[in-house]
C-alpha positions in Angstrom: 0.1 -0.2 -0.2 2.9 2.3 0.9 4.2 1.7 -2.8 0.9 3.1 -4.3 0.5 6.0 -2.0 4.0 7.2 -3.4 2.9 6.3 -6.8 -0.6 8.4 -6.6 1.5 11.2 -4.6 3.7 11.3 -7.8 0.6 11.8 -10.0 -0.9 14.6 -7.3 2.4 16.4 -7.5 2.4 16.3 -11.4 -0.5 18.7 -11.5 -0.8 22.0 -10.9 -4.4 22.8 -11.8 -6.2 23.1 -8.5 -9.2 21.2 -9.9 -6.5 18.6 -11.4 -5.0 18.2 -7.6 -8.4 17.5 -6.2 -9.5 15.1 -9.0 -6.2 13.1 -8.8 -6.2 12.9 -5.2 -9.6 11.9 -4.7 -9.7 9.1 -7.0 -6.2 8.2 -5.2 -7.6 7.8 -1.7 -10.9 6.2 -2.6 -8.9 3.8 -4.2 -6.6 3.1 -1.3 -9.2 3.0 1.3 -12.2 1.1 -0.7 -14.3 3.9 0.1 -17.6 3.9 -1.2 -18.2 7.9 -1.4 -15.5 10.6 -0.8 -15.5 14.3 -1.0 -12.3 17.1 -1.0 -13.4 20.6 0.1 -11.1 23.7 0.1 -12.2 27.0 1.9 -11.3 30.5 1.6 -10.1 32.2 4.7 -13.5 33.3 5.5 -14.8 29.7 5.5 -16.9 29.7 2.3 -16.3 26.8 -0.1 -13.9 27.4 -2.9 -13.6 24.0 -4.6 -15.2 20.7 -4.2 -14.3 17.3 -5.6 -16.7 14.5 -4.7 -17.3 10.6 -5.5 -20.6 9.0 -5.3 -22.0 12.5 -4.0 -23.8 14.6 -6.3 -25.1 17.8 -5.3 -28.5 16.7 -4.8 -27.1 14.1 -2.1 -25.1 17.0 -0.4 -28.1 19.5 0.0 -30.7 16.6 0.8 -31.7 16.5 4.5 -30.6 13.1 4.9 -26.8 13.9 4.4 -27.5 16.0 7.9 -25.0 14.2 9.8 -22.0 14.0 7.3 -22.4 17.7 7.3 -22.3 17.9 10.9 -19.5 15.8 10.9 -17.8 17.9 8.4 -18.3 21.3 10.1 -17.0 19.5 13.4 -13.9 18.8 11.6 -13.5 22.6 9.9 -13.9 24.3 13.2 -12.3 22.2 15.6 -9.6 21.2 13.0 -9.5 17.6 14.8 -9.8 14.3 12.9 -13.2 12.2 12.9 -12.9 8.5 12.5 -16.0 6.0 13.4 -16.0 2.4 12.5 -19.5 2.4 13.2 -21.3 5.3 13.3 -24.6 3.4 14.4 -23.1 3.2 17.2 -22.3 6.5 18.1 -24.3 8.3 20.6 -26.3 10.9 19.3 -25.7 10.0 15.8 -27.2 6.7 15.5 -30.9 7.8 16.1 -30.6 10.6 13.1 -32.7 9.9 10.4 -30.0 10.4 8.0 -27.8 7.3 9.5 -31.0 5.2 9.7 -31.9 5.8 6.0 -28.5 5.8 4.5 -27.3 3.2 6.6 -24.1 5.0 6.8 -21.6 2.6 8.5 -18.1 4.0 8.8 -16.9 7.9 8.4 -13.8 9.5 8.1 -13.3 13.0 8.0 -9.6 15.0 8.1 -8.7 18.5 8.1 -6.1 19.6 5.7 -3.6 22.1 6.8 -1.3 24.5 6.0 1.1 26.2 8.9 -1.5 25.1 11.3 -4.5 26.7 9.5 -7.5 24.5 8.5 -8.2 25.3 4.5 -9.9 22.2 3.6 -11.6 18.6 4.2 -11.2 15.1 3.5 -14.4 13.0 4.2 -15.0 9.7 3.0 -17.7 7.1 4.2 -19.0 3.2 3.5 -22.2 1.7 3.8 -20.8 -2.2 3.7 -19.7 -4.2 6.3 -17.2 -5.8 4.5 -15.7 -1.7 3.9 -15.4 -0.8 7.5 -12.7 1.5 7.9 -10.1 0.4 10.3 -7.3 2.1 12.1 -4.9 1.2 9.2 -6.9 2.8 6.9 -7.2 5.9 9.2 -3.2 6.1 9.3 -3.2 6.1 5.2 -5.9 8.4 4.8 -3.9 10.6 7.4 -0.4 10.1 5.4 -2.5 11.2 2.3 -4.2 14.1 3.9 -0.6 15.3 4.8 0.4 14.8 0.6 -2.7 16.9 -0.4 -2.2 19.3 1.8 1.2 20.4 0.2 -0.1 19.8 -3.1 -3.3 21.8 -2.8 -1.5 24.8 -1.0 0.7 24.9 -3.9 -1.9 24.6 -6.8 -3.8 27.5 -4.7 -0.8 29.8 -4.7 0.0 29.2 -8.2 -3.9 30.2 -9.1 -3.8 33.3 -6.9 -0.2 34.3 -8.2 -1.9 33.7 -11.7 -4.8 35.6 -10.6 -2.9 38.5 -9.5 -0.6 38.7 -12.6 -3.4 38.6 -14.9 -5.5 41.4 -12.6 -1.8 43.1 -12.8 -2.0 42.7 -17.0 -5.6 44.0 -17.2 -4.8 47.3 -15.0 -2.0 47.9 -17.3 -4.2 47.7 -20.3 -6.4 49.5 -18.9 -3.8 52.1 -17.7 -2.5 52.4 -21.2 -5.0 51.9 -23.4 -5.5 54.8 -26.0 -8.4 57.0 -24.0 -6.0 56.7 -21.1 -4.1 59.4 -22.8 -6.5 62.6 -22.0 -7.1 65.0 -24.5 -9.6 66.1 -27.4 -7.1 69.0 -29.2 -6.1 68.1 -33.0 -2.7 67.3 -31.9 -3.4 64.6 -29.4 -5.6 63.0 -32.0 -3.1 62.9 -34.4 -0.6 61.4 -31.8 -3.5 58.8 -30.8 -4.0 58.0 -34.7 0.1 57.3 -35.1 0.1 55.0 -32.1 -2.6 53.1 -33.5 -0.8 52.7 -36.7 2.8 51.6 -35.3 1.8 49.8 -32.2 1.8 46.1 -33.5 4.7 47.0 -36.4 8.2 45.7 -35.5 9.9 49.1 -36.1 11.2 51.4 -33.8 9.7 54.6 -33.0 11.3 57.9 -31.8 9.4 60.0 -29.5 10.1 63.7 -29.5 8.8 66.4 -26.8 9.7 68.3 -23.9 10.5 67.1 -20.4 7.0 66.5 -18.9 5.0 66.0 -21.6 4.5 62.2 -20.9 6.7 60.6 -23.8 6.8 57.6 -21.7 3.1 57.2 -21.7 2.9 57.3 -25.4 6.0 54.5 -25.2 3.9 52.2 -22.6 0.6 53.0 -25.0 2.5 51.2 -28.0 3.9 48.3 -25.9 0.3 47.6 -24.1 -1.5 48.0 -27.6 1.0 45.8 -29.6 1.1 41.9 -30.0 4.2 42.2 -27.5 2.1 43.4 -24.6 2.5 40.1 -22.9 6.1 40.4 -22.4 8.0 42.9 -20.2 8.2 46.8 -20.9 11.6 48.0 -19.5 12.0 51.6 -19.3 15.6 53.2 -19.1 16.7 56.8 -18.8 20.0 57.1 -20.2 20.6 60.3 -18.9 20.2 59.6 -15.3 23.5 56.9 -15.3 27.1 57.3 -16.0 28.2 55.4 -19.1 30.0 52.8 -17.2 27.1 51.9 -15.3 24.4 52.4 -18.0 26.8 49.8 -20.4 26.3 46.9 -17.8 22.7 47.7 -17.4 21.6 47.4 -20.8 24.2 44.7 -22.2 24.9 42.9 -19.1 28.6 41.8 -17.7 30.4 39.1 -16.9 32.3 38.1 -13.4 35.3 40.4 -13.0 34.5 42.9 -16.0 34.9 45.5 -13.2 35.1 46.2 -9.9 32.1 45.0 -7.9 31.2 42.5 -10.8 31.0 39.3 -8.5 29.1 37.3 -10.9 27.6 37.0 -14.5 24.4 39.4 -14.6 22.3 39.7 -18.0 21.4 43.1 -19.0 18.2 44.6 -19.8 18.1 43.7 -23.4 18.2 40.0 -22.5 15.6 40.4 -20.2 13.4 42.0 -22.4 13.5 39.2 -24.7 10.1 39.3 -27.0 9.1 42.7 -25.4 9.9 46.3 -25.3 12.7 48.6 -24.5 12.0 52.1 -24.0 15.0 54.3 -24.3 14.4 57.7 -22.5 16.6 60.8 -23.1 18.5 58.7 -25.8 20.4 62.0 -26.8 22.3 61.8 -23.4 24.0 58.4 -24.7 27.8 58.5 -25.3 29.1 57.7 -28.9 30.4 54.5 -27.7 27.1 53.2 -26.5 25.5 54.5 -29.3 27.8 52.1 -31.3 26.5 49.4 -29.4 23.0 50.0 -29.7 23.3 50.8 -33.5 24.3 46.9 -33.6 21.6 45.5 -31.9 19.4 47.6 -34.4 20.8 46.4 -37.1 21.5 42.6 -36.5 20.2 42.1 -33.1 23.5 41.3 -31.9 25.7 42.5 -28.6 28.0 41.5 -26.1 28.0 41.6 -22.3 30.9 43.8 -20.6 33.9 41.8 -20.5 32.8 39.1 -22.6 33.1 38.5 -26.4 30.1 36.0 -26.9 27.8 37.0 -29.2 24.4 37.3 -27.8 21.3 38.0 -29.9 18.0 40.3 -28.8 14.9 40.4 -30.3 13.4 43.3 -28.0 11.7 46.2 -30.1 13.2 49.3 -29.4 11.4 53.0 -28.5 13.6 56.2 -28.0 12.3 59.6 -26.6 14.5 63.0 -26.3 13.7 66.5 -25.7 16.7 67.3 -27.6 17.0 68.2 -31.1 18.8 65.2 -32.9 19.3 66.3 -36.3 21.2 69.4 -34.6 23.2 66.7 -32.7 24.2 64.8 -35.9 25.5 68.2 -37.4 27.4 68.9 -34.4 28.7 65.5 -34.6 27.2 64.4 -30.9 24.9 61.8 -32.7 25.8 58.9 -35.0 24.2 59.9 -38.5 23.3 56.3 -38.9 21.8 55.8 -35.6 19.3 58.7 -36.0 18.0 57.3 -39.2 17.9 53.8 -37.3 15.8 55.1 -34.6 13.7 57.6 -36.7 11.9 55.2 -38.6 8.6 56.4 -37.0 8.4 59.8 -35.5 6.0 60.8 -33.3 5.9 64.6 -31.8 4.1 65.3 -28.1 3.0 68.8 -28.3 3.9 70.9 -25.0 0.7 71.5 -23.0 0.9 75.5 -23.9 0.1 74.4 -27.3 -3.1 72.5 -26.6 -5.0 74.5 -24.3 -8.4 72.9 -24.9 -6.9 70.0 -23.1 -5.7 71.7 -20.1 -9.3 71.6 -18.2 -9.9 68.4 -19.2 -6.4 66.9 -18.0 -7.1 69.1 -14.6 -10.4 67.2 -14.3 -8.9 63.7 -14.7 -6.1 64.5 -12.3 -8.6 65.7 -9.8 -10.8 62.4 -10.1 -7.9 60.5 -9.4 -6.1 62.5 -6.3 -9.8 62.8 -4.9 -10.0 59.0 -5.0 -6.4 58.4 -4.0 -6.9 60.8 -0.5 -10.5 60.6 0.0 -11.2 63.9 -0.7 -14.3 65.5 -2.9 -12.4 68.9 -3.8 -13.5 70.6 -7.0 -12.1 73.6 -8.9 -13.3 76.9 -8.5 -13.9 79.2 -11.4 -11.0 81.4 -10.3 -9.0 78.5 -10.0 -9.8 77.1 -13.7 -9.2 80.3 -15.1 -6.1 80.2 -13.5 -5.1 77.1 -14.8 -6.0 78.0 -18.3 -3.9 81.4 -18.2 -0.7 79.7 -17.3 2.1 78.4 -19.6 3.4 75.1 -18.1 6.9 75.1 -18.8 6.6 71.8 -17.1 3.9 70.5 -19.0 1.7 67.7 -17.8 3.4 66.8 -15.0 3.6 70.5 -13.4 -0.2 70.4 -14.1 -0.6 67.1 -12.4 2.0 67.8 -9.6 -0.1 71.1 -8.8 -3.6 69.2 -8.9 -2.3 66.7 -6.0 -1.0 69.5 -4.0 -4.3 71.5 -4.3 -6.1 68.5 -3.3 -3.7 67.8 0.0 -3.4 71.8 0.9 -6.9 73.1 0.3 -9.1 73.7 3.5 -12.5 73.8 1.7 -14.5 71.9 -0.7 -13.3 74.3 -3.5 -9.8 74.7 -4.8 -8.9 78.3 -5.0 -6.0 79.9 -6.6 -4.3 80.3 -3.1 -3.9 76.3 -3.1 -2.0 76.3 -6.2 1.7 76.7 -6.2 3.2 80.4 -6.3 4.4 79.9 -10.1 0.8 79.7 -11.1 -0.5 82.9 -9.0 2.6 84.8 -10.2 0.3 85.0 -13.7 -2.2 87.3 -11.7 0.6 89.6 -11.2 2.0 89.9 -14.6 -0.1 93.1 -16.0 -0.8 93.4 -19.6 0.3 89.8 -20.7 -1.4 88.5 -17.5 -4.7 90.5 -18.5 -4.7 89.2 -22.0 -4.1 85.8 -21.0 -7.1 86.4 -18.4 -9.2 87.7 -21.3 -8.7 84.5 -23.3 -9.5 82.1 -20.4 -12.6 84.3 -19.6 -13.7 83.8 -23.4 -13.1 80.0 -23.1 -15.2 79.6 -19.8 -17.9 81.5 -21.5 -17.8 79.1 -24.6 -17.7 76.2 -22.8 -20.6 77.5 -20.2 -22.6 78.1 -23.7 -21.8 74.5 -25.4 -22.4 72.5 -22.1 -25.8 74.5 -21.8 -26.9 74.3 -25.5 -25.8 70.2 -25.6 -28.0 69.7 -22.8 -30.8 71.3 -24.0 -30.6 69.3 -27.3 -30.5 66.4 -25.3 -33.6 66.9 -23.4 -35.4 67.8 -26.5 -34.3 64.5 -28.2 -35.2 62.7 -24.8 -31.5 61.7 -24.6 -31.5 60.3 -28.1 -27.8 61.3 -29.4 -28.4 61.1 -33.3 -31.6 63.1 -33.1 -29.9 65.6 -30.9 -26.9 65.9 -33.1 -29.3 66.6 -36.0 -30.9 69.4 -33.9 -27.7 70.8 -33.2 -26.4 70.4 -36.7 -23.4 68.9 -35.5 -22.1 65.4 -37.0 -22.9 62.5 -34.6 -19.1 61.8 -33.9 -18.5 65.2 -32.7 -21.2 65.9 -30.6 -20.5 62.3 -29.2 -17.0 64.0 -28.3 -18.3 66.8 -26.9 -20.4 65.1 -24.4 -17.5 63.2 -23.1 -15.6 66.6 -22.8 -18.1 67.9 -20.7 -19.2 64.8 -18.8 -22.6 64.7 -19.8 -24.6 61.4 -19.5 -27.1 61.0 -22.5 -29.0 58.2 -20.3 -29.9 60.8 -17.9 -32.4 62.8 -20.5 -34.1 59.4 -21.6 -37.8 59.8 -21.4 -38.9 57.9 -18.1 -35.2 58.3 -16.8 -33.9 61.3 -14.5 
């Protein structure tokens, strides 16, 4: 029997799916013990059943009142964490008179807890109604040994399932976070950027992303990756200006033991770790000439060598690059290899600075406000004066500066409304700029009046059309798509105007 137990144990541990683990385990323990019926249950921390596998016990049997005694035994073992064994339930005081025992003629029962680190997370239940199948003490010992084995296999399978679910959840969150509509904006510049992302996402070509610091170049790179066929593989972002040449060399291409002081063992680089995925090289204009040569070799032939090694390795990582510098000027000045520049600049995406897309300022501000309100448990809103100030500012730090300003305001505002005094001093300085500031204030006021008119007009059209967007668009004389986009811009829910609705 011990040999058969070991054989079944190997079969159980060969399975990785939790249901297959339970299936193989239950088949094995029923075979070893000659049980007529059997069941394995696994529980969540709160006690609710996660998984159930049964033999000879259908759902209708388990839920039938005649199974009352068995349910009593199961609950007793689960809550007390102690094994139950009875070679003759008919002789048990308090149980033999139960109708379920009498009707089902249950004779012999074994029920054992399944534990991990002292906590009961499952049960093994076996019973028999035949006199020749009475569970002996030897049978109990076999089931106890098997319960220990099931415990380890089931816990490992549950943990794999939990980790797999966590990875899938993270993957879904990344895809949600970096889908196209996560790039906020309705300006023509952003619309063109999204069009380019959609065109190049699934291509294998390199992409050069140009834009000032803080414009969201990495967000564009991530959107390309997570909307490509490489989305299941790694996305690795490297800031080429953040590390000295010697360290960046090792980080990108890896090193072998003894390559330099501190290299105590072989180490793979990011190109190796990004196999099948995407490497985003931010601030590519800061890369030294020697590293430019190595990068060119990867782009042309997919070949590189670890620092301190002559062994040629291959990389199939897709390269996306970004810079705030004018690389064409750097080529003219001899600071950038011309052949590398052409290799990188197969497709160019220019991310506009925020000052060139004023139509997106308040949309971005409200998006950040919603995010930070949720994060910090607040309900702040922008006052009209604060909105005008946001529209008047020229954003040298671009979207990142606006984001930081809104987070600061959510934390520091003392009332439900964010006022100009809650914004950074650099924003408030606009109020003191005299003529230039007055001109910007006029533009902001004009924009606000236009927005108020559009919001009111769209609402009236929807109300008259009973929430029918197509009819409302015809009434307004606006293309359906443009009308729909405007609703999204102002956060207007057409369903609220449907007849019989709100």
